[in-house]
Backbone as CSV, one residue per row, in Angstrom:
resi,resn,N_x,N_y,N_z,CA_x,CA_y,CA_z,C_x,C_y,C_z
1,MET,-149.590,-7.847,89.347,-149.071,-7.464,90.652,-148.660,-8.710,91.419
2,PRO,-147.602,-8.623,92.207,-147.169,-9.793,92.966,-148.194,-10.166,94.031
3,GLN,-148.315,-11.466,94.270,-149.236,-11.940,95.302,-148.607,-11.748,96.674
4,SER,-149.292,-11.088,97.574,-148.798,-10.852,98.924,-149.705,-11.562,99.913
5,ASN,-149.301,-11.568,101.142,-150.047,-12.263,102.183,-151.077,-11.334,102.823
6,TRP,-152.343,-11.646,102.618,-153.434,-10.827,103.155,-153.588,-10.980,104.660
7,THR,-153.049,-12.062,105.215,-153.261,-12.321,106.642,-152.088,-11.877,107.518
8,GLU,-151.013,-11.431,106.927,-149.845,-11.002,107.698,-150.182,-9.754,108.508
9,LYS,-149.803,-9.776,109.781,-150.105,-8.657,110.672,-149.438,-7.373,110.184
10,GLY,-150.206,-6.307,110.074,-149.692,-5.011,109.655,-149.540,-4.845,108.155
11,ALA,-149.817,-5.905,107.392,-149.640,-5.832,105.939,-150.801,-5.130,105.249
12,THR,-151.949,-5.092,105.921,-153.122,-4.486,105.300,-153.746,-3.433,106.200
13,LEU,-154.571,-2.612,105.590,-155.366,-1.643,106.323,-156.637,-1.380,105.531
14,SER,-157.625,-0.834,106.175,-158.887,-0.546,105.492,-158.767,0.766,104.728
15,ASP,-159.684,0.947,103.786,-159.690,2.213,103.054,-159.969,3.373,103.996
16,LYS,-160.788,3.139,105.021,-161.100,4.201,105.996,-159.843,4.600,106.776
17,SER,-159.036,3.600,107.148,-157.781,3.884,107.863,-156.794,4.609,106.961
18,ALA,-156.746,4.208,105.686,-155.845,4.862,104.734,-156.219,6.334,104.565
19,ILE,-157.513,6.600,104.516,-157.989,7.984,104.384,-157.553,8.798,105.597
20,LYS,-157.757,8.224,106.782,-157.433,8.939,108.011,-155.923,9.081,108.212
21,GLN,-155.194,7.977,108.008,-153.759,7.961,108.300,-152.930,8.716,107.271
22,PHE,-153.311,8.641,105.994,-152.481,9.221,104.939,-153.122,10.422,104.248
23,ASN,-154.243,10.901,104.776,-154.932,12.064,104.207,-155.295,11.866,102.735
24,LEU,-155.701,10.663,102.392,-156.174,10.390,101.039,-157.668,10.648,100.972
25,THR,-158.194,10.724,99.765,-159.631,10.808,99.595,-160.136,9.470,99.085
26,GLN,-161.417,9.224,99.266,-162.020,7.999,98.755,-161.864,7.924,97.240
27,GLU,-161.979,9.076,96.572,-161.848,9.124,95.114,-160.442,8.724,94.669
28,GLU,-159.410,9.170,95.406,-158.032,8.801,95.063,-157.831,7.293,95.199
29,ILE,-158.426,6.711,96.218,-158.306,5.264,96.425,-159.006,4.506,95.306
30,TYR,-160.246,4.913,94.979,-160.988,4.240,93.910,-160.277,4.388,92.569
31,ALA,-159.705,5.552,92.304,-158.981,5.762,91.047,-157.762,4.837,90.979
32,ALA,-157.043,4.692,92.092,-155.871,3.813,92.125,-156.284,2.353,91.950
33,VAL,-157.427,1.980,92.488,-157.929,0.613,92.306,-158.260,0.380,90.837
34,ARG,-158.948,1.346,90.215,-159.291,1.220,88.795,-158.045,1.136,87.923
35,GLU,-157.002,1.871,88.283,-155.742,1.862,87.527,-154.863,0.666,87.910
36,GLU,-155.376,-0.181,88.791,-154.683,-1.376,89.280,-153.369,-1.069,89.982
37,LYS,-153.325,0.077,90.660,-152.172,0.430,91.488,-152.325,-0.143,92.889
38,LEU,-153.578,-0.435,93.261,-153.861,-0.998,94.579,-154.625,-2.309,94.417
39,GLN,-154.142,-3.350,95.096,-154.922,-4.575,95.210,-155.904,-4.362,96.356
40,TYR,-157.048,-5.005,96.265,-158.030,-4.838,97.322,-158.867,-6.096,97.477
41,ARG,-159.504,-6.158,98.622,-160.513,-7.175,98.890,-161.698,-6.454,99.493
42,GLU,-162.879,-6.825,99.038,-164.086,-6.240,99.622,-164.422,-7.002,100.889
43,CYS,-164.619,-6.275,101.966,-164.942,-6.872,103.262,-166.158,-6.172,103.850
44,HIS,-166.728,-6.781,104.854,-167.865,-6.198,105.563,-167.677,-6.416,107.054
45,ILE,-168.045,-5.418,107.823,-168.070,-5.562,109.271,-169.375,-4.949,109.758
46,HIS,-170.145,-5.734,110.462,-171.468,-5.316,110.946,-172.325,-4.787,109.796
47,GLY,-172.182,-5.389,108.627,-172.977,-4.996,107.467,-172.445,-3.795,106.707
48,ASN,-171.355,-3.207,107.184,-170.781,-2.034,106.521,-169.619,-2.453,105.628
49,PRO,-169.669,-2.086,104.351,-168.601,-2.495,103.436,-167.358,-1.603,103.571
50,TYR,-166.208,-2.202,103.321,-164.956,-1.448,103.249,-163.986,-2.223,102.377
51,LEU,-162.941,-1.543,101.921,-161.905,-2.178,101.117,-160.703,-2.477,101.996
52,ARG,-160.135,-3.659,101.842,-158.905,-4.038,102.527,-157.773,-3.808,101.529
53,LEU,-156.777,-3.018,101.901,-155.680,-2.628,101.006,-154.341,-3.021,101.618
54,PHE,-153.339,-3.195,100.772,-151.996,-3.444,101.271,-151.353,-2.120,101.672
55,THR,-150.797,-2.099,102.869,-150.181,-0.886,103.410,-149.048,-0.382,102.524
56,ASP,-148.174,-1.282,102.061,-147.035,-0.836,101.256,-147.490,-0.239,99.923
57,GLU,-148.572,-0.760,99.347,-149.091,-0.188,98.099,-149.701,1.193,98.338
58,VAL,-150.371,1.351,99.475,-150.945,2.662,99.820,-149.823,3.680,100.026
59,GLU,-148.748,3.257,100.683,-147.614,4.160,100.903,-146.986,4.575,99.579
60,LYS,-146.862,3.644,98.642,-146.331,3.974,97.311,-147.242,4.962,96.596
61,LEU,-148.546,4.760,96.724,-149.516,5.669,96.108,-149.384,7.075,96.688
62,VAL,-149.279,7.169,97.993,-149.148,8.475,98.657,-147.873,9.173,98.191
63,ALA,-146.776,8.430,98.108,-145.511,9.013,97.644,-145.644,9.495,96.206
64,GLU,-146.360,8.748,95.391,-146.566,9.128,93.992,-147.449,10.370,93.863
65,LEU,-148.502,10.425,94.672,-149.444,11.548,94.587,-148.916,12.830,95.223
66,HIS,-148.228,12.688,96.351,-147.855,13.873,97.132,-146.355,14.061,97.321
67,GLY,-145.553,13.155,96.809,-144.104,13.263,96.967,-143.602,12.437,98.141
68,PRO,-142.340,12.035,98.113,-141.801,11.157,99.161,-141.726,11.817,100.538
69,ASN,-141.527,13.122,100.590,-141.446,13.807,101.883,-142.792,13.848,102.598
70,TYR,-143.866,13.854,101.829,-145.204,13.921,102.411,-145.454,12.729,103.324
71,LEU,-145.063,11.544,102.860,-145.290,10.328,103.642,-144.531,10.378,104.956
72,SER,-143.284,10.788,104.924,-142.509,10.855,106.172,-143.090,11.923,107.102
73,GLN,-143.561,13.030,106.540,-144.198,14.072,107.360,-145.475,13.542,108.013
74,GLN,-146.281,12.788,107.253,-147.518,12.228,107.797,-147.209,11.232,108.906
75,LYS,-146.184,10.402,108.723,-145.805,9.441,109.758,-145.357,10.171,111.023
76,LEU,-144.589,11.247,110.858,-144.151,12.027,112.013,-145.337,12.672,112.718
77,GLN,-146.280,13.207,111.940,-147.483,13.823,112.522,-148.289,12.792,113.313
78,THR,-148.429,11.592,112.735,-149.180,10.525,113.399,-148.502,10.118,114.698
79,GLU,-147.176,9.981,114.668,-146.448,9.612,115.879,-146.536,10.709,116.930
80,LEU,-146.437,11.974,116.502,-146.554,13.100,117.431,-147.924,13.102,118.102
81,LYS,-148.959,12.852,117.331,-150.314,12.794,117.870,-150.423,11.689,118.921
82,SER,-149.827,10.544,118.633,-149.842,9.420,119.572,-149.094,9.760,120.859
83,VAL,-147.929,10.389,120.730,-147.136,10.763,121.902,-147.901,11.766,122.761
84,LYS,-148.517,12.755,122.122,-149.297,13.742,122.882,-150.437,13.078,123.628
85,SER,-151.089,12.127,122.987,-152.191,11.399,123.614,-151.699,10.610,124.818
86,GLN,-150.563,9.955,124.670,-149.995,9.186,125.777,-149.607,10.094,126.937
87,ILE,-149.069,11.271,126.628,-148.703,12.234,127.676,-149.941,12.667,128.444
88,ARG,-151.029,12.991,127.724,-152.279,13.378,128.386,-152.782,12.256,129.282
89,SER,-152.701,11.042,128.792,-153.152,9.890,129.562,-152.318,9.723,130.826
90,MET,-151.010,9.866,130.694,-150.122,9.730,131.853,-150.383,10.836,132.871
91,LYS,-150.609,12.049,132.406,-150.899,13.158,133.327,-152.174,12.864,134.111
92,SER,-153.164,12.327,133.427,-154.413,11.974,134.086,-154.192,10.892,135.137
93,LYS,-153.393,9.886,134.798,-153.099,8.814,135.747,-152.324,9.346,136.945
94,ILE,-151.366,10.237,136.693,-150.586,10.830,137.780,-151.498,11.623,138.714
95,LYS,-152.420,12.381,138.132,-153.353,13.168,138.931,-154.192,12.253,139.828
96,THR,-154.668,11.156,139.272,-155.458,10.194,140.038,-154.636,9.571,141.154
97,LEU,-153.387,9.212,140.845,-152.513,8.614,141.855,-152.160,9.610,142.964
98,GLU,-151.936,10.864,142.593,-151.638,11.892,143.599,-152.833,12.076,144.540
99,LYS,-154.026,12.040,143.983,-155.241,12.185,144.789,-155.353,11.002,145.759
100,ARG,-155.111,9.800,145.264,-155.181,8.609,146.114,-154.097,8.654,147.194
101,LYS,-152.912,9.141,146.829,-151.808,9.275,147.795,-152.231,10.196,148.935
102,ALA,-152.856,11.325,148.583,-153.302,12.282,149.602,-154.342,11.640,150.522
103,GLU,-155.264,10.860,149.940,-156.274,10.184,150.757,-155.631,9.192,151.724
104,LEU,-154.651,8.442,151.237,-153.975,7.462,152.084,-153.198,8.134,153.204
105,LEU,-152.548,9.264,152.909,-151.812,9.998,153.947,-152.760,10.520,155.017
106,ILE,-153.925,10.982,154.600,-154.927,11.458,155.568,-155.394,10.306,156.447
107,GLU,-155.665,9.148,155.834,-156.098,7.977,156.596,-155.023,7.546,157.590
108,LEU,-153.772,7.569,157.144,-152.666,7.198,158.046,-152.558,8.164,159.212
109,ALA,-152.751,9.447,158.946,-152.663,10.461,159.992,-153.801,10.290,161.000
110,VAL,-154.984,9.949,160.522,-156.146,9.762,161.408,-155.952,8.535,162.297
111,GLU,-155.390,7.465,161.744,-155.192,6.228,162.505,-154.069,6.351,163.525
112,SER,-153.162,7.288,163.346,-152.020,7.417,164.271,-152.386,8.034,165.576
């Protein structure tokens, strides 16, 4: 396999992230590692082990296992989830700002 840069931003992800983001199973990841389809590095954080994988290799694996359309559908689902989350966050911020606006208007009316 070609040597890639492990430190490049966005080039790698953990096995846990791959499972969550691409709907893979731990068994599928381990099988791909055994078949040398995925390069990995064993890492630990707070004493918990995880595998560091190359994102592009994981994407190739997903396309191979589930078809090329599956990956684009998963990316769209992930982006949709993010957009919905941002909308909820903005609505919450707007609600807070509207409440503060009302308080300020009341204070201005009292001082007048």
